[in-house]
C-alpha positions as CSV (number, residue, x, y, z in Angstrom):
1,M,-14.6,-105.1,36.5
2,T,-16.0,-106.5,39.7
3,R,-12.5,-106.9,41.1
4,L,-11.3,-103.6,40.4
5,R,-14.1,-101.8,41.4
6,S,-15.6,-103.6,44.3
7,H,-13.5,-101.8,47.1
8,F,-14.6,-98.5,46.0
9,F,-18.3,-98.7,44.8
10,K,-21.4,-97.8,46.1
11,K,-24.1,-95.4,45.1
12,R,-23.2,-92.2,43.7
13,P,-25.3,-89.3,43.4
14,A,-26.8,-89.0,40.2
15,G,-25.1,-85.8,39.1
16,A,-26.1,-82.3,38.5
17,G,-28.4,-81.0,35.5
18,L,-26.4,-79.6,32.7
19,D,-27.2,-75.7,33.9
20,T,-27.4,-76.3,37.7
21,P,-24.5,-74.2,39.6
22,M,-22.2,-76.1,41.6
23,R,-22.2,-75.2,45.8
24,H,-19.1,-77.2,47.3
25,N,-19.0,-77.3,51.0
26,D,-15.2,-77.3,50.6
27,H,-15.5,-73.5,48.4
28,G,-16.7,-70.6,49.8
29,R,-19.8,-68.3,48.8
30,P,-19.6,-67.3,45.1
31,V,-18.6,-63.5,45.4
32,T,-16.6,-62.1,42.5
33,R,-17.9,-62.6,39.1
34,R,-15.1,-65.6,38.0
35,E,-16.6,-67.2,41.4
36,F,-20.1,-67.3,40.2
37,I,-19.2,-68.4,36.1
38,A,-17.1,-71.0,37.4
39,Q,-19.9,-72.7,39.7
40,G,-22.4,-72.2,37.0
41,F,-24.6,-69.3,39.1
42,C,-24.0,-66.9,36.0
43,A,-23.7,-68.2,32.1
44,G,-20.3,-68.0,30.7
45,A,-19.8,-65.4,27.5
46,A,-18.0,-65.5,24.7
47,T,-15.1,-62.8,23.4
48,V,-14.1,-62.1,20.0
49,L,-10.9,-60.1,19.3
50,G,-11.4,-58.6,16.1
51,G,-9.3,-59.2,13.0
52,S,-9.4,-59.7,9.7
53,V,-12.5,-59.1,7.5
54,M,-11.4,-62.0,4.9
55,G,-14.9,-64.1,4.7
56,L,-17.3,-61.4,4.1
57,F,-18.9,-63.0,1.2
58,A,-19.2,-67.0,-0.2
59,S,-15.3,-66.9,-1.1
60,P,-14.0,-65.1,1.9
61,R,-10.4,-64.1,0.0
62,H,-12.0,-62.4,-2.5
63,A,-12.9,-58.8,-2.1
64,H,-16.8,-57.3,-1.8
65,A,-18.2,-55.3,-4.0
66,T,-16.3,-52.2,-4.0
67,L,-17.0,-48.5,-3.9
68,S,-16.9,-45.7,-6.8
69,A,-12.8,-46.1,-8.2
70,D,-12.5,-42.2,-6.5
71,L,-12.9,-43.2,-3.2
72,E,-11.2,-46.3,-3.1
73,A,-7.9,-44.8,-3.1
74,L,-9.2,-42.3,-0.2
75,K,-10.4,-45.7,2.1
76,T,-6.7,-46.9,2.3
77,R,-5.3,-43.3,3.3
78,C,-8.8,-43.7,6.0
79,G,-6.9,-46.7,6.7
80,I,-10.4,-48.9,6.0
81,A,-9.4,-52.2,5.6
82,T,-11.1,-54.6,3.3
83,Q,-9.7,-58.0,3.8
84,G,-7.5,-57.3,7.2
85,A,-4.3,-59.0,8.3
86,G,-5.3,-62.3,6.5
87,K,-4.4,-64.4,9.6
88,I,-5.4,-68.1,10.6
89,P,-8.5,-67.6,12.5
90,F,-8.0,-68.2,15.7
91,I,-10.7,-69.2,18.7
92,H,-10.4,-70.0,22.4
93,F,-12.6,-71.7,24.5
94,D,-12.0,-70.7,28.5
95,L,-13.3,-73.3,30.4
96,A,-14.4,-71.8,33.8
97,G,-13.4,-73.8,37.1
98,G,-11.1,-76.4,36.5
99,A,-13.0,-78.8,34.1
100,N,-10.5,-82.3,33.2
101,I,-8.6,-81.9,30.2
102,A,-5.7,-85.0,30.8
103,G,-6.4,-88.7,30.5
104,S,-10.1,-89.0,30.7
105,N,-10.2,-86.3,27.3
106,V,-6.7,-85.6,25.6
107,L,-4.2,-88.8,26.6
108,V,-1.4,-87.1,28.3
109,G,2.2,-89.4,29.0
110,G,5.6,-89.3,29.5
111,S,8.4,-87.5,27.9
112,G,7.9,-90.1,24.7
113,G,4.9,-88.4,24.5
114,Q,1.1,-89.1,24.8
115,L,1.6,-93.0,24.3
116,D,4.2,-93.3,26.7
117,F,1.8,-94.2,29.2
118,L,1.4,-93.1,33.4
119,S,0.9,-95.7,36.2
120,T,-2.4,-97.2,36.7
121,S,-3.0,-94.8,39.8
122,G,-1.5,-92.3,37.7
123,Y,-4.4,-93.0,35.4
124,S,-7.1,-93.3,38.4
125,R,-6.0,-89.9,39.6
126,Q,-7.1,-88.6,36.1
127,G,-10.2,-90.5,36.3
128,L,-10.1,-93.8,34.5
129,P,-10.4,-96.8,36.4
130,G,-8.1,-99.7,35.6
131,D,-10.2,-101.5,32.7
132,M,-10.5,-98.2,30.9
133,V,-6.6,-97.2,30.8
134,P,-5.1,-96.8,27.3
135,A,-2.5,-99.4,28.0
136,V,-5.1,-102.1,28.0
137,A,-4.8,-103.9,25.2
138,N,-7.8,-105.8,23.8
139,P,-6.6,-109.5,23.5
140,A,-8.6,-110.4,20.0
141,T,-6.9,-107.2,18.6
142,G,-3.9,-106.6,20.7
143,L,-4.5,-103.1,20.7
144,S,-5.8,-100.7,23.0
145,D,-10.0,-99.7,22.7
146,F,-9.6,-96.9,24.8
147,I,-6.8,-94.9,22.0
148,N,-9.0,-92.8,19.9
149,R,-7.0,-90.6,17.0
150,E,-9.5,-90.1,14.2
151,L,-8.6,-86.1,15.1
152,G,-5.1,-86.6,14.7
153,L,-4.1,-85.7,18.4
154,A,-4.6,-88.8,20.5
155,F,-8.2,-88.5,22.8
156,H,-9.6,-91.6,25.2
157,S,-11.7,-93.2,23.3
158,D,-14.7,-92.4,25.5
159,S,-13.8,-88.4,26.2
160,A,-16.5,-86.8,26.3
161,F,-15.1,-83.7,24.5
162,L,-13.9,-86.4,21.8
163,R,-17.9,-87.5,21.6
164,G,-18.8,-84.2,21.4
165,M,-16.7,-83.2,18.5
166,L,-16.9,-86.4,16.7
167,E,-20.9,-85.5,16.8
168,K,-20.3,-81.9,15.2
169,V,-17.5,-82.6,12.8
170,S,-17.9,-84.9,9.4
171,V,-16.1,-87.8,8.4
172,T,-15.2,-86.6,5.1
173,H,-13.6,-83.5,7.4
174,R,-11.6,-85.2,10.6
175,T,-8.3,-86.0,8.2
176,N,-7.9,-82.4,8.0
177,L,-7.7,-81.8,11.7
178,N,-4.7,-82.6,14.3
179,G,-3.8,-81.3,17.9
180,A,-1.5,-80.7,20.1
181,V,-1.3,-80.8,24.2
182,L,0.4,-79.0,26.6
183,P,0.2,-80.5,30.3
184,A,0.7,-77.4,32.5
185,R,-0.1,-76.7,36.4
186,S,-2.1,-73.9,36.7
187,E,-4.2,-72.3,40.0
188,N,-7.7,-73.8,41.0
189,D,-10.8,-71.4,41.2
190,T,-9.0,-68.7,40.1
191,G,-9.4,-66.1,37.4
192,N,-6.1,-64.8,38.3
193,N,-4.3,-67.6,35.8
194,P,-3.7,-65.7,32.7
195,H,-4.9,-68.2,30.3
196,N,-5.9,-65.8,27.9
197,P,-4.0,-65.2,25.2
198,L,-6.0,-62.6,23.0
199,Y,-4.2,-59.7,23.0
200,G,-0.8,-61.9,21.9
201,I,-2.8,-63.2,18.9
202,N,-3.9,-59.7,18.3
203,K,-0.3,-58.2,18.8
204,V,1.0,-60.9,16.4
205,G,-1.1,-59.7,13.8
206,A,-4.5,-60.9,13.8
207,D,-6.4,-57.6,13.4
208,G,-9.9,-56.3,11.2
209,S,-12.1,-54.1,9.7
210,L,-14.9,-54.4,11.5
211,L,-14.1,-55.6,15.4
212,T,-10.6,-55.2,17.1
213,L,-11.6,-56.7,20.7
214,I,-15.2,-57.8,22.1
215,G,-15.9,-59.5,25.2
216,S,-18.9,-60.9,26.7
217,Q,-17.7,-59.9,30.3
218,N,-17.0,-56.4,31.8
219,S,-13.3,-57.5,32.2
220,E,-10.2,-56.5,30.8
221,S,-9.5,-59.1,28.9
222,G,-13.6,-60.1,28.3
223,G,-13.5,-63.5,29.7
224,N,-13.1,-65.4,32.6
225,S,-9.4,-65.7,32.7
226,M,-7.0,-63.3,32.6
227,A,-4.4,-61.8,30.3
228,P,-1.2,-61.8,30.5
229,F,0.1,-58.2,31.8
230,S,2.0,-57.7,29.5
231,M,0.2,-57.9,26.6
232,I,-2.9,-56.1,27.6
233,D,-3.4,-52.9,25.1
234,P,-5.6,-50.3,26.9
235,A,-6.3,-49.3,23.0
236,V,-8.5,-52.4,22.3
237,R,-10.5,-53.1,26.1
238,P,-12.9,-55.4,25.1
239,T,-16.9,-54.7,24.2
240,K,-19.2,-57.1,25.3
241,I,-20.5,-59.7,23.0
242,D,-22.6,-62.7,23.9
243,R,-25.5,-64.0,21.6
244,P,-26.3,-63.9,18.1
245,S,-28.2,-60.4,18.5
246,D,-25.3,-58.7,19.5
247,V,-23.5,-60.1,16.1
248,T,-26.2,-58.5,14.2
249,G,-26.3,-54.9,16.4
250,L,-22.6,-54.9,15.5
251,V,-23.4,-52.6,12.6
252,D,-25.9,-50.0,12.2
253,T,-26.6,-48.4,8.5
254,G,-28.9,-46.1,9.4
255,D,-32.7,-45.5,7.9
256,L,-31.5,-44.7,4.4
257,I,-31.2,-48.6,3.9
258,G,-34.4,-49.9,3.8
259,L,-36.0,-46.7,2.2
260,L,-34.0,-47.5,-0.5
261,S,-32.0,-50.5,-2.0
262,Q,-28.3,-51.4,-0.8
263,Q,-26.7,-50.4,-4.0
264,D,-28.8,-47.0,-3.9
265,S,-27.9,-46.1,-0.5
266,V,-24.1,-46.7,-1.2
267,A,-24.2,-44.3,-4.3
268,V,-26.6,-41.7,-2.2
269,M,-23.7,-41.7,0.3
270,E,-21.0,-41.2,-2.1
271,S,-22.7,-38.5,-3.3
272,I,-23.0,-36.7,-0.1
273,Q,-19.3,-38.0,0.7
274,R,-18.1,-36.4,-2.9
275,I,-20.2,-32.7,-2.0
276,S,-18.9,-32.6,1.2
277,D,-15.6,-32.7,0.0
278,S,-16.3,-30.2,-2.6
279,R,-17.5,-27.5,0.2
280,L,-14.5,-28.3,2.8
281,S,-12.2,-27.2,-0.2
282,N,-13.7,-23.8,-0.3
283,V,-13.7,-23.2,3.7
284,S,-11.8,-22.7,6.2
285,T,-12.0,-24.4,9.6
286,A,-10.5,-22.1,11.2
287,I,-8.3,-23.9,13.3
288,T,-4.7,-24.5,13.0
289,R,-4.7,-28.2,11.8
290,D,-7.3,-27.3,9.0
291,E,-6.5,-29.9,6.9
292,V,-6.7,-33.1,9.8
293,I,-10.2,-31.6,10.5
294,K,-11.1,-31.5,6.8
295,E,-9.6,-35.1,6.7
296,M,-11.2,-36.9,9.3
297,V,-14.3,-35.3,8.2
298,R,-13.7,-36.8,4.5
299,C,-12.8,-40.5,5.9
300,G,-16.1,-40.4,8.1
301,Y,-18.3,-40.0,5.3
302,V,-16.1,-43.0,3.0
303,K,-15.8,-44.9,5.8
304,S,-20.2,-44.6,6.3
305,A,-20.6,-45.5,2.8
306,D,-18.1,-48.2,3.0
307,I,-20.5,-50.0,6.1
308,A,-23.7,-49.9,4.0
309,D,-21.7,-51.2,1.3
310,R,-20.5,-54.2,3.0
311,F,-22.9,-55.0,5.4
312,G,-25.8,-53.1,4.4
313,D,-27.7,-56.5,4.2
314,P,-28.0,-57.9,8.0
315,S,-27.9,-61.4,7.0
316,T,-24.1,-60.9,6.0
317,L,-23.9,-61.1,10.0
318,D,-26.8,-63.1,11.0
319,P,-25.8,-66.9,12.5
320,Y,-29.1,-67.8,12.0
321,L,-29.6,-67.1,8.9
322,D,-26.3,-69.0,7.7
323,A,-27.3,-72.6,6.3
324,H,-24.3,-73.9,7.1
325,I,-25.1,-73.1,11.3
326,V,-28.7,-73.7,11.6
327,G,-31.1,-75.4,9.4
328,P,-31.7,-79.0,8.1
329,S,-28.2,-79.3,7.0
330,G,-27.0,-77.1,9.4
331,I,-24.3,-77.8,12.2
332,F,-26.8,-77.2,14.7
333,T,-30.8,-78.0,14.2
334,E,-32.9,-75.7,15.2
335,E,-34.2,-77.0,18.2
336,E,-30.6,-77.2,19.3
337,F,-30.0,-73.5,18.5
338,N,-33.1,-72.3,20.3
339,A,-32.8,-74.7,23.2
340,D,-29.1,-74.1,24.0
341,R,-27.8,-70.7,25.3
342,E,-23.6,-71.9,24.6
343,F,-24.9,-73.5,21.2
344,R,-25.8,-69.2,20.5
345,K,-23.0,-67.8,21.6
346,T,-21.1,-70.4,19.8
347,A,-22.4,-69.8,16.8
348,A,-22.1,-66.4,17.5
349,V,-18.4,-66.7,17.6
350,M,-17.7,-68.7,15.3
351,K,-19.9,-66.9,12.4
352,L,-17.8,-63.5,13.3
353,V,-14.0,-65.7,13.4
354,I,-13.8,-67.7,11.0
355,N,-15.7,-65.6,8.1
356,G,-13.0,-63.3,9.2
357,F,-15.3,-60.4,10.3
358,A,-13.0,-60.8,13.6
359,G,-9.6,-62.5,13.6
360,A,-9.8,-64.1,17.1
361,G,-12.2,-64.7,19.7
362,S,-12.9,-66.5,23.2
363,I,-15.9,-68.6,24.2
364,T,-16.3,-68.1,27.9
365,M,-18.0,-71.6,29.0
366,G,-19.1,-71.9,33.0
367,G,-19.8,-74.4,35.9
368,Y,-16.6,-76.4,35.2
369,D,-15.7,-76.7,38.7
370,Y,-17.5,-80.0,39.0
371,H,-16.3,-82.0,41.2
372,D,-19.6,-82.8,43.1
373,G,-18.8,-86.4,44.3
374,S,-20.5,-87.8,41.0
375,R,-19.0,-88.2,37.2
376,A,-21.8,-87.8,36.0
377,T,-21.6,-83.8,35.9
378,G,-18.3,-83.2,34.4
379,E,-19.6,-85.9,31.6
380,V,-22.5,-83.8,30.5
381,R,-21.0,-80.5,30.6
382,D,-17.9,-81.9,28.8
383,L,-19.5,-83.3,26.0
384,R,-21.5,-79.7,25.8
385,A,-18.4,-78.0,25.3
386,G,-16.8,-80.9,22.9
387,R,-19.9,-80.4,20.6
388,C,-19.4,-76.6,20.4
389,M,-15.4,-77.1,19.4
390,G,-16.5,-79.5,17.0
391,A,-19.1,-76.7,15.7
392,C,-16.2,-74.4,15.5
393,L,-13.7,-76.7,13.6
394,E,-16.8,-78.4,11.2
395,Y,-17.8,-74.7,10.1
396,A,-14.3,-73.8,9.1
397,A,-14.4,-77.1,7.1
398,R,-17.6,-75.7,5.8
399,T,-16.0,-72.0,5.1
400,G,-12.8,-73.6,3.6
401,M,-10.9,-71.6,6.1
402,P,-8.1,-72.8,8.2
403,L,-8.5,-72.4,11.9
404,M,-6.6,-72.8,15.8
405,L,-9.0,-73.7,18.3
406,Y,-7.6,-73.4,21.7
407,V,-8.8,-75.0,25.1
408,S,-7.5,-73.9,28.5
409,S,-9.3,-73.9,32.3
410,D,-8.2,-72.6,35.2
411,G,-7.2,-75.2,37.3
412,S,-8.2,-79.3,37.0
413,V,-10.1,-81.8,39.1
414,A,-8.9,-85.5,40.6
415,S,-10.6,-88.6,41.3
416,N,-9.8,-90.5,44.4
417,G,-10.7,-93.8,42.5
418,M,-14.0,-93.8,43.6
419,I,-16.6,-95.0,40.7
420,D,-20.0,-93.9,39.2
421,D,-21.8,-96.5,37.3
422,S,-24.9,-94.6,36.7
423,V,-25.5,-94.1,32.9
424,D,-23.8,-90.7,32.8
425,G,-21.4,-91.5,35.0
426,R,-20.0,-94.1,32.2
427,G,-18.3,-96.6,34.8
428,K,-15.9,-94.0,35.4
429,G,-13.7,-92.2,38.7
430,V,-15.9,-89.8,40.4
431,W,-14.6,-86.2,40.6
432,T,-13.8,-85.5,44.6
433,G,-11.6,-82.5,44.4
434,D,-9.5,-79.5,42.5
435,N,-5.9,-80.5,41.8
436,S,-3.8,-77.9,39.9
437,S,-1.0,-80.6,39.4
438,T,-3.7,-83.0,36.8
439,S,-4.0,-79.3,34.3
440,A,-3.6,-79.6,30.7
441,S,-4.5,-77.1,27.8
442,F,-4.7,-78.7,23.9
443,F,-5.4,-77.0,20.5
444,M,-6.4,-78.6,17.5
445,V,-5.7,-76.9,14.3
446,Y,-7.7,-77.5,10.9
447,N,-6.0,-77.1,7.3
448,P,-8.5,-77.0,4.2
449,N,-5.5,-78.0,2.2
450,G,-4.6,-81.3,3.9
451,T,-3.6,-82.8,7.4
452,P,-1.5,-80.5,9.7
453,Q,2.1,-82.5,9.8
454,L,4.0,-82.3,13.0
455,M,7.6,-80.8,13.4
456,G,10.4,-83.9,13.5
457,A,11.9,-86.3,11.0
458,N,10.7,-89.2,12.7
459,G,7.4,-90.9,14.6
460,D,9.6,-90.6,18.4
461,E,10.2,-86.8,16.9
462,Q,7.1,-86.0,16.2
463,A,5.8,-87.5,19.4
464,A,7.4,-85.0,21.2
465,H,6.4,-82.4,19.4
466,Q,3.1,-83.4,20.2
467,Q,3.1,-83.0,23.6
468,I,4.7,-79.7,25.1
469,G,6.1,-81.1,28.3
470,F,4.8,-84.2,30.3
471,M,3.7,-85.8,33.1
472,R,4.8,-87.8,36.1
473,R,4.0,-91.7,36.5
474,D,1.7,-90.6,39.2
475,G,-0.2,-88.6,36.9
476,S,1.2,-85.3,37.7
477,V,2.4,-82.5,35.9
478,E,6.4,-82.8,35.4
479,T,6.9,-78.9,35.8
480,A,10.4,-78.5,34.7
481,S,9.6,-80.5,31.8
482,A,8.9,-77.2,29.8
483,P,8.8,-73.6,30.3
484,S,5.0,-73.7,30.4
485,A,4.7,-76.3,32.5
486,N,4.6,-74.1,36.0
487,N,3.8,-70.9,34.3
488,V,0.8,-69.9,32.8
489,N,2.4,-66.9,31.2
490,L,4.9,-68.9,29.4
491,L,1.8,-71.3,28.3
492,V,0.5,-68.4,26.7
493,E,3.6,-67.1,24.9
494,T,4.0,-71.0,23.9
495,V,0.3,-71.0,22.2
496,I,1.2,-68.1,20.5
497,L,4.5,-69.1,19.0
498,N,2.3,-72.4,17.7
499,Y,0.0,-69.7,16.2
500,L,3.0,-67.8,14.3
501,A,4.5,-71.2,13.4
502,L,1.2,-72.0,11.4
503,H,2.1,-69.1,9.4
504,G,5.8,-69.8,9.1
505,E,7.0,-67.0,11.0
506,Q,7.8,-68.2,14.6
507,H,11.3,-66.5,14.0
508,R,9.4,-63.4,14.6
509,F,8.7,-64.1,18.0
510,A,11.0,-62.3,19.9
511,D,10.5,-59.1,17.8
512,Y,7.2,-59.2,19.1
513,F,8.4,-60.4,22.2
514,P,11.7,-59.4,23.1
515,A,11.3,-60.2,27.0
516,H,9.6,-63.5,26.6
517,G,10.6,-66.5,29.0
518,L,10.7,-69.5,25.9
519,G,14.4,-69.5,25.9
520,N,16.3,-69.3,22.7
521,A,15.6,-70.6,18.9
522,A,16.6,-74.0,19.4
523,L,14.3,-74.8,22.2
524,M,11.2,-72.3,20.7
525,D,11.7,-75.1,18.1
526,R,11.5,-77.7,20.8
527,L,8.2,-76.0,21.6
528,T,6.5,-75.8,17.9
529,A,4.1,-78.2,17.0
530,F,3.2,-78.5,13.6
531,Q,5.1,-77.1,10.1
532,P,3.0,-74.0,8.9
533,I,-0.5,-74.0,7.0
534,V,-0.2,-71.0,5.0
535,S,2.7,-68.4,4.4
536,G,2.3,-65.6,6.3
537,T,-0.8,-64.2,5.7
538,L,-3.9,-66.1,3.9
539,G,-4.6,-64.1,0.7
């Protein structure tokens, strides 16, 4: 270690605090909302794309208490869904600023897959010194001590993402996880990378009865990164949500609940609907579309009764009251939950999405433009992001629901080989500047019914499906290796293709996106990581 590091070793900055803003001499002053988030001057926030209400109860796929029989048919006629589309929950982590993903976190290799090793200088560029590269073998075992496959996808064993996830994901649930990595170039420090896939996830079926699209940012996508322009649907532009109180405030059942029991309140609302319907049949609105007006009134009353029936108990939505999330046996201790805004934000989104109150959500975390001449700053921020990712995966496991979790960032960082030997720096390369060519994204899949199985008939084929595209030996993205490698719009299309594939519906991709850029069916098969884990819809 001394021989390898002596040339580069000198005292490095101790690293910024977990929420300290990044001030870079080679960056202009932040002006836009996205620049403030990327450099950590304001909090990253959460977006949620509404989806199927498939987890309202202890058994999310079973129906809740229903309204009286005479109103159930009217619910269907009014378009009031009780279980929604039944698609796999989807959560997107948007790390604003250009976080490291490749090499020091998720291993990325050459054309043979993650373990088709890069050169030592290539790994150095990705922040790994020569004595920590995955090709180094332990003389006692002949195996690398720097490759960890506990979650299926190969991570560097000292990855901060991995360490955070392993803190939150229990040992018994790890065998039901697997993932894939996508080496893909994207621009640094800009929200103009259309990384946000939520509109597309909604387009292929993730929709629900409580929410459509909700975001913590006042932007078209609801988050830091843009959505591909061709996928934007103005009808579902996001509404702001970024904390647990926003979740509990989504439903207002009025003052009646509190004066009466929930059951009696629903009965009163049902009676009001029937009285109103009876009177409507005896009057004319004197408007040409008379029956349309009457139907709108009927639907308004029955929707109110349905909301009171399903959400009259506020604890139904509150993450803080969910023992799986907060408490002695929860994913977060009460101290953690109260102390860290990112944990509260994550809890709010995963409560909605994984329980089925929403179909898909995006969690924006700010301050990932962390090239401050240390390694420590990036490590502690990556560790917190890993804890948030792990919390989502563990919550899916505890509720018995599948989950696709996607992680992206706008650009990336690189190291020049200098070492940070501080406690938090962990003897790894300091991040000295932005570098779009070292970028990557990845996704994890949780399957409650067993380990997600990669496509391919043998190990070599499976390795090619687990890494979609590849890197050159120097640690930079080979931009010709996959459609997604040099086009963020096509990266999003590839993610959505893989979401459909988990339902066995990848053959429908061209129907949803006829002008897509992923090529023919044979090429799309090569861009697909996993075999289906559900058939069409959950239910």
